[in-house]
C-alpha positions as CSV (number, residue, x, y, z in Angstrom):
1,X,0.0,0.0,0.0
2,X,1.4,3.4,-0.9
3,X,1.7,6.4,1.5
4,X,-1.1,8.1,-0.3
5,X,-3.4,5.1,0.1
6,X,-2.4,4.9,3.8
7,X,-3.3,8.5,4.4
8,X,-6.6,8.5,2.5
9,X,-7.9,5.1,3.4
10,X,-8.4,5.9,7.1
11,X,-8.7,3.5,10.0
12,X,-12.3,2.5,10.5
13,X,-13.8,2.2,14.0
14,X,-11.6,4.8,15.6
15,X,-14.1,5.7,18.3
16,X,-14.8,2.0,19.0
17,X,-11.1,1.3,19.4
18,X,-10.7,4.3,21.7
19,X,-13.8,3.5,23.8
20,X,-12.0,1.5,26.5
21,X,-9.5,4.3,27.0
22,X,-12.2,6.9,27.1
23,X,-14.4,4.9,29.5
24,X,-11.4,4.3,31.8
25,X,-10.4,7.9,31.6
26,X,-14.0,9.0,32.5
27,X,-14.0,6.6,35.5
28,X,-10.7,8.0,36.9
29,X,-11.9,11.6,36.5
30,X,-15.2,10.8,38.2
31,X,-13.3,9.3,41.1
32,X,-11.2,12.5,41.4
33,X,-14.3,14.7,41.3
34,X,-16.0,12.5,43.9
35,X,-13.0,12.7,46.2
36,X,-12.9,16.5,45.8
37,X,-16.6,16.8,46.5
38,X,-16.3,14.7,49.7
39,X,-13.2,16.5,50.9
40,X,-14.6,20.0,50.2
41,X,-17.9,19.2,51.9
42,X,-16.0,18.1,55.0
43,X,-14.2,21.5,55.0
44,X,-17.4,23.4,54.3
45,X,-16.2,24.5,50.8
46,X,-17.7,24.3,47.4
47,X,-16.0,21.8,45.1
48,X,-17.6,23.5,42.1
49,X,-16.2,26.9,43.1
50,X,-12.7,25.4,43.4
51,X,-13.0,24.0,39.9
52,X,-14.5,27.1,38.2
53,X,-14.1,30.3,40.2
54,X,-10.6,30.4,41.8
55,X,-7.1,31.3,40.7
56,X,-6.6,31.3,36.9
57,X,-10.2,30.3,36.1
58,X,-11.3,33.7,37.5
59,X,-8.9,35.5,35.1
60,X,-10.3,33.5,32.1
61,X,-13.9,34.3,33.0
62,X,-13.0,38.0,33.5
63,X,-11.6,38.0,29.9
64,X,-14.7,36.3,28.7
65,X,-17.0,38.8,30.5
66,X,-15.1,42.1,30.1
67,X,-12.4,41.5,27.5
68,X,-8.8,42.5,27.9
69,X,-7.5,45.5,29.8
70,X,-8.1,44.4,33.4
71,X,-5.1,44.5,35.8
72,X,-4.3,44.4,39.4
73,X,-1.5,46.5,40.9
74,X,0.1,45.0,44.0
75,X,1.7,46.9,46.9
76,X,5.2,45.7,45.8
77,X,4.7,47.3,42.4
78,X,3.9,44.2,40.4
79,X,1.2,44.5,37.8
80,X,-1.0,41.5,37.1
81,X,-2.6,42.0,33.7
82,X,-5.1,39.7,32.1
83,X,-3.1,40.1,28.8
84,X,-1.0,37.3,30.2
85,X,-3.8,34.8,29.5
86,X,-4.2,33.6,25.9
87,X,-7.6,34.0,24.3
88,X,-9.0,30.7,23.0
89,X,-10.5,29.5,26.3
90,X,-12.2,32.8,27.1
91,X,-13.5,32.9,23.5
92,X,-15.1,29.5,24.0
93,X,-16.4,30.5,27.4
94,X,-18.0,33.6,25.8
95,X,-19.4,31.5,23.0
96,X,-20.8,28.9,25.4
97,X,-22.5,31.6,27.5
98,X,-24.0,33.2,24.4
99,X,-25.6,30.1,22.9
100,X,-26.5,28.3,26.1
101,X,-27.9,29.3,29.5
102,X,-24.5,28.7,31.1
103,X,-22.4,31.4,32.7
104,X,-18.9,31.9,31.4
105,X,-17.6,29.9,34.4
106,X,-20.0,27.1,33.7
107,X,-19.0,27.1,30.0
108,X,-15.4,27.0,31.0
109,X,-16.0,23.9,33.1
110,X,-18.0,22.3,30.2
111,X,-15.1,23.1,27.8
112,X,-12.6,21.5,30.2
113,X,-14.7,18.3,30.5
114,X,-15.1,17.9,26.8
115,X,-11.5,18.9,26.0
116,X,-10.2,16.4,28.5
117,X,-12.0,13.6,26.7
118,X,-10.7,14.9,23.4
119,X,-7.2,15.0,24.9
120,X,-7.6,11.4,26.1
121,X,-8.7,10.3,22.7
122,X,-5.8,12.2,21.1
123,X,-3.3,10.6,23.4
124,X,-4.7,7.2,22.5
125,X,-4.5,8.0,18.8
126,X,-0.8,9.0,19.1
127,X,0.1,6.0,21.1
128,X,-1.8,3.7,18.7
129,X,-0.1,5.3,15.7
130,X,3.4,4.9,17.3
131,X,2.9,1.4,18.8
132,X,-0.1,0.0,17.0
133,X,1.3,-1.8,14.0
134,X,3.4,-4.9,14.1
135,X,6.6,-3.5,12.5
136,X,6.4,-0.3,14.6
137,X,5.7,-2.3,17.8
138,X,8.7,-4.5,17.3
139,X,10.9,-1.5,16.5
140,X,9.8,0.3,19.7
141,X,10.2,-2.6,22.0
142,X,6.6,-3.5,22.3
143,X,7.6,-7.0,23.3
144,X,4.8,-9.6,23.8
145,X,2.0,-7.1,23.7
146,X,-0.2,-7.9,20.7
147,X,0.2,-5.3,18.0
148,X,-2.9,-3.3,17.3
149,X,-4.8,-4.4,20.4
150,X,-4.8,-0.8,21.8
151,X,-3.4,-1.7,25.2
152,X,-0.5,0.8,25.0
153,X,-2.9,3.5,24.1
154,X,-5.3,2.6,26.9
155,X,-2.4,2.5,29.4
156,X,-1.1,5.9,28.2
157,X,-4.5,7.5,28.6
158,X,-4.9,6.0,32.1
159,X,-1.5,7.2,33.1
160,X,-2.3,10.7,32.0
161,X,-5.5,10.5,34.0
162,X,-3.9,9.4,37.2
163,X,-1.2,12.0,37.3
164,X,-0.9,13.6,40.8
165,X,-2.2,16.9,39.3
166,X,-4.8,15.2,37.2
167,X,-7.6,17.1,38.9
168,X,-6.5,20.2,36.8
169,X,-7.9,18.3,33.8
170,X,-11.4,18.9,35.2
171,X,-10.9,22.6,36.1
172,X,-11.8,25.6,34.1
173,X,-8.1,26.0,33.1
174,X,-6.6,25.8,29.7
175,X,-4.4,22.6,30.1
176,X,-7.0,20.1,28.9
177,X,-7.9,22.3,25.9
178,X,-4.2,22.8,25.0
179,X,-3.4,19.1,25.4
180,X,-6.3,18.1,23.2
181,X,-5.1,20.4,20.4
182,X,-1.5,19.4,20.8
183,X,-2.2,15.7,20.8
184,X,-4.4,15.9,17.7
185,X,-1.9,18.2,15.9
186,X,0.9,15.7,16.6
187,X,-1.3,12.8,15.4
188,X,-1.9,14.8,12.2
189,X,1.8,15.2,11.8
190,X,2.4,11.4,12.3
191,X,-0.3,10.6,9.6
192,X,0.9,13.2,7.1
193,X,-2.1,15.6,7.4
194,X,0.0,18.8,7.3
195,X,-2.7,21.4,6.9
196,X,-4.7,19.9,9.8
197,X,-1.5,19.8,11.9
198,X,-0.8,23.4,11.2
199,X,-4.3,24.6,11.9
200,X,-4.4,22.7,15.2
201,X,-1.0,24.0,16.2
202,X,-2.2,27.6,15.5
203,X,-5.2,27.0,17.8
204,X,-2.8,25.5,20.5
205,X,-0.8,28.7,20.1
206,X,-3.9,30.7,20.9
207,X,-4.4,28.7,24.1
208,X,-1.1,28.8,26.0
209,X,2.4,30.3,25.4
210,X,3.8,26.7,25.2
211,X,1.8,26.4,21.9
212,X,5.1,27.3,20.3
213,X,6.2,23.7,21.2
214,X,3.5,22.4,18.9
215,X,4.5,24.7,16.1
216,X,8.1,23.7,16.5
217,X,7.1,20.0,16.3
218,X,5.3,20.6,13.0
219,X,8.2,22.5,11.6
220,X,10.8,19.9,12.6
221,X,8.8,17.0,11.1
222,X,8.0,19.0,8.0
223,X,11.6,19.9,7.4
224,X,12.7,16.2,7.9
225,X,9.9,15.1,5.5
226,X,11.1,17.6,2.9
227,X,14.7,16.5,3.2
228,X,13.7,12.9,2.8
229,X,11.5,13.6,-0.2
230,X,14.5,15.3,-1.8
231,X,16.8,12.5,-1.0
232,X,14.4,9.9,-2.4
233,X,14.0,11.8,-5.7
234,X,15.5,9.7,-8.5
235,X,17.2,11.6,-11.4
236,X,17.1,10.9,-15.2
237,X,13.3,10.5,-15.3
238,X,13.2,7.4,-13.1
239,X,10.2,6.9,-10.7
240,X,10.8,7.4,-7.0
241,X,8.5,6.5,-4.2
242,X,4.9,7.4,-4.8
243,X,3.7,10.5,-3.0
244,X,0.4,12.3,-2.7
245,X,0.0,15.1,-5.4
246,X,0.5,18.5,-3.8
247,X,2.0,17.0,-0.6
248,X,4.8,19.5,-0.6
249,X,2.4,22.4,-0.9
250,X,0.3,21.1,2.0
251,X,3.4,20.7,4.1
252,X,4.4,24.3,3.5
253,X,0.9,25.5,4.2
254,X,0.9,23.6,7.5
255,X,4.2,25.1,8.4
256,X,2.9,28.6,7.7
257,X,-0.2,28.1,9.7
258,X,1.4,26.5,12.8
259,X,3.0,29.6,14.4
260,X,0.2,32.0,13.6
261,X,-1.8,31.6,16.8
262,X,1.0,32.3,19.3
263,X,2.8,34.8,17.1
264,X,-0.5,36.7,16.3
265,X,-1.5,37.0,20.0
266,X,2.0,38.0,21.1
267,X,2.2,40.7,18.4
268,X,-1.3,41.9,19.3
269,X,-0.3,42.3,22.9
270,X,2.8,44.2,21.9
271,X,0.7,46.5,19.8
272,X,-1.9,47.0,22.5
273,X,0.7,47.8,25.2
274,X,2.7,50.0,22.8
275,X,5.9,48.1,23.6
276,X,6.4,46.4,20.3
277,X,7.0,42.6,19.6
278,X,8.5,42.1,23.1
279,X,5.5,43.7,24.9
280,X,4.2,40.3,26.0
281,X,7.4,39.6,27.9
282,X,6.8,42.8,29.9
283,X,3.3,41.6,30.7
284,X,4.8,38.3,32.0
285,X,7.4,40.2,33.9
286,X,4.6,41.9,35.8
287,X,3.6,38.4,37.1
288,X,7.3,37.6,37.8
289,X,7.3,35.1,35.0
290,X,10.2,34.8,32.6
291,X,12.8,32.4,31.2
292,X,16.0,32.3,33.1
293,X,17.4,28.9,32.1
294,X,16.3,27.3,35.4
295,X,18.3,29.6,37.7
296,X,15.3,30.5,39.9
297,X,14.1,26.9,40.1
298,X,17.5,25.8,41.1
299,X,17.6,28.4,43.8
300,X,14.2,27.3,45.0
301,X,15.3,23.7,45.3
302,X,18.5,24.7,47.0
303,X,16.5,26.7,49.5
304,X,14.7,23.6,50.6
305,X,17.9,22.2,52.1
306,X,18.1,24.9,54.8
307,X,16.2,22.8,57.3
308,X,15.5,19.1,57.8
309,X,11.8,18.9,57.1
310,X,12.0,21.0,53.9
311,X,15.0,19.0,52.8
312,X,12.8,16.1,52.2
313,X,10.8,18.2,49.7
314,X,14.1,19.2,48.1
315,X,15.1,15.6,47.6
316,X,11.7,14.9,46.1
317,X,12.0,17.7,43.6
318,X,15.5,16.5,42.6
319,X,14.1,13.0,42.2
320,X,11.2,14.3,40.2
321,X,13.4,16.3,37.8
322,X,15.7,13.3,37.4
323,X,12.7,11.1,36.5
324,X,11.6,13.5,33.9
325,X,15.1,13.6,32.3
326,X,15.3,9.8,32.5
327,X,11.9,9.4,30.8
328,X,12.9,11.8,28.0
329,X,16.2,9.9,27.5
330,X,14.2,6.7,27.2
331,X,11.9,8.3,24.7
332,X,15.0,9.3,22.6
333,X,16.5,5.8,22.9
334,X,13.2,4.2,21.9
335,X,13.3,6.4,18.8
336,X,10.0,8.2,19.3
337,X,9.0,10.2,16.2
338,X,10.9,13.5,16.0
339,X,7.7,15.6,16.3
340,X,7.0,14.0,19.8
341,X,10.6,14.5,20.9
342,X,10.7,18.2,19.9
343,X,7.3,18.9,21.4
344,X,8.1,17.2,24.7
345,X,11.6,18.7,25.0
346,X,10.3,22.2,24.6
347,X,7.4,21.7,27.1
348,X,9.9,20.4,29.7
349,X,12.4,23.2,29.1
350,X,9.7,25.9,29.3
351,X,8.3,24.4,32.5
352,X,11.5,23.8,34.3
353,X,13.5,26.8,33.1
354,X,10.9,29.5,33.7
355,X,10.9,31.7,36.8
356,X,7.2,31.3,37.3
357,X,5.3,30.2,40.5
358,X,7.0,27.0,41.4
359,X,3.8,25.3,42.7
360,X,2.5,25.3,39.1
361,X,5.3,23.5,37.5
362,X,3.7,20.0,37.8
363,X,0.6,21.5,36.1
364,X,2.8,23.0,33.3
365,X,4.4,19.6,32.7
366,X,1.0,17.9,32.3
367,X,0.8,18.4,28.5
368,X,4.1,16.5,28.0
369,X,2.2,13.2,27.6
370,X,4.7,11.5,25.3
371,X,6.9,11.0,28.4
372,X,4.2,8.5,29.6
373,X,4.6,6.3,26.5
374,X,7.5,4.2,27.8
375,X,5.6,3.7,31.1
376,X,2.5,2.7,29.1
377,X,4.5,0.1,27.2
378,X,5.8,-1.4,30.5
379,X,2.3,-1.4,31.9
380,X,0.8,-3.0,28.9
381,X,3.2,-5.9,29.1
382,X,1.7,-6.9,32.5
383,X,-1.2,-9.1,32.8
384,X,-4.5,-7.2,32.9
385,X,-5.4,-7.9,36.6
386,X,-2.0,-6.7,37.7
387,X,-2.0,-3.5,35.5
388,X,-5.6,-2.8,36.6
389,X,-4.6,-3.1,40.3
390,X,-1.7,-0.7,39.7
391,X,-3.7,1.9,37.9
392,X,-6.6,1.6,40.4
393,X,-4.3,2.2,43.4
394,X,-2.6,5.2,41.7
395,X,-6.0,6.6,40.8
396,X,-7.1,6.5,44.4
397,X,-3.9,8.2,45.5
398,X,-4.3,10.8,42.8
399,X,-7.9,11.5,43.7
400,X,-7.0,12.0,47.4
401,X,-4.1,14.2,46.5
402,X,-6.1,16.3,44.1
403,X,-8.8,16.9,46.7
404,X,-6.1,17.9,49.3
405,X,-4.3,20.1,46.8
406,X,-7.3,22.1,45.7
407,X,-8.5,22.6,49.2
408,X,-5.2,24.2,50.1
409,X,-4.4,27.9,50.0
410,X,-2.2,28.2,47.0
411,X,-3.2,27.9,43.3
412,X,-2.3,24.8,41.3
């Protein structure tokens, strides 16, 4: 079968294949919401308010209600402007409030729930594309897992669901929406749908600053595909490998579309503030956010070792960062597709090397789902009862931690 036939034939029953992953994901999220409801009730708090009307979710709904221009000036001189928040989620909240009886906060919660399911499906699709066929499964060390049975995809989705910060996937935040757009853009790259990949990357760029990671992944994969197509060209009129007519043009169009979302919003902010192309960086500086190569994070970790109890947290942070690096090295050694490696590497770098609020770093790392694929392969190799027991135990721990986390004083 030619590449053209592979792309155009499609793979029937996509929703049916993904159904076990989506049902498992919904069960884990329902468990997390139940734990949050019980914990919040015991503390005389509203779980729904924690999910929709605190911290960043308030800023998104203010943008949906009033537009941009709202800011808070703190006593220390910092200026918190809502220009720091990218517009796609507020646009969807405003649209939801306009066409339904929902408030913007309610619409944000609905968008998050739907987007989290779309993200779960996208993660399943990426995992199935990478590990789902016999040849690819063997190449990536799939072992005795039956090729095409979807177990790796299901395990990847469940691992994403049971992350310690998984409760954020059900909040009126932009992480679920961004992960959904990123996952499906990467899937489009892997299946050669360049225009779709570029359009989804542009939407991801309108959702969060890290949308640049999706655009970079599209560009990297497109450049490699272009180089390969040139190297496969056969001179003197001979026939090279069959390619889809216009594939090069679609690839270029996808590359042009990919950065438009993030670049367009950043340039608009610069124009609105009157500070030029770098105006968005000034907005972020007002929140004490910036990219310092990880210096601030390193100082934060080092500061944990000033006393014994906090030293345990410092050790935990070092172990966590080491685990992230190890997983990324495993992804490289397993020869994950270049698009996934570029995307994951940039997400990790931006999360760890930014001088942002340190408590949010686990949440900022949540879109880096390709890191979970090696763990998903290992989990899929186990017998089903054992893997179900592991996932179930971690799901309970994640639900309890999420309820404890959101009932705390600091934002996630």
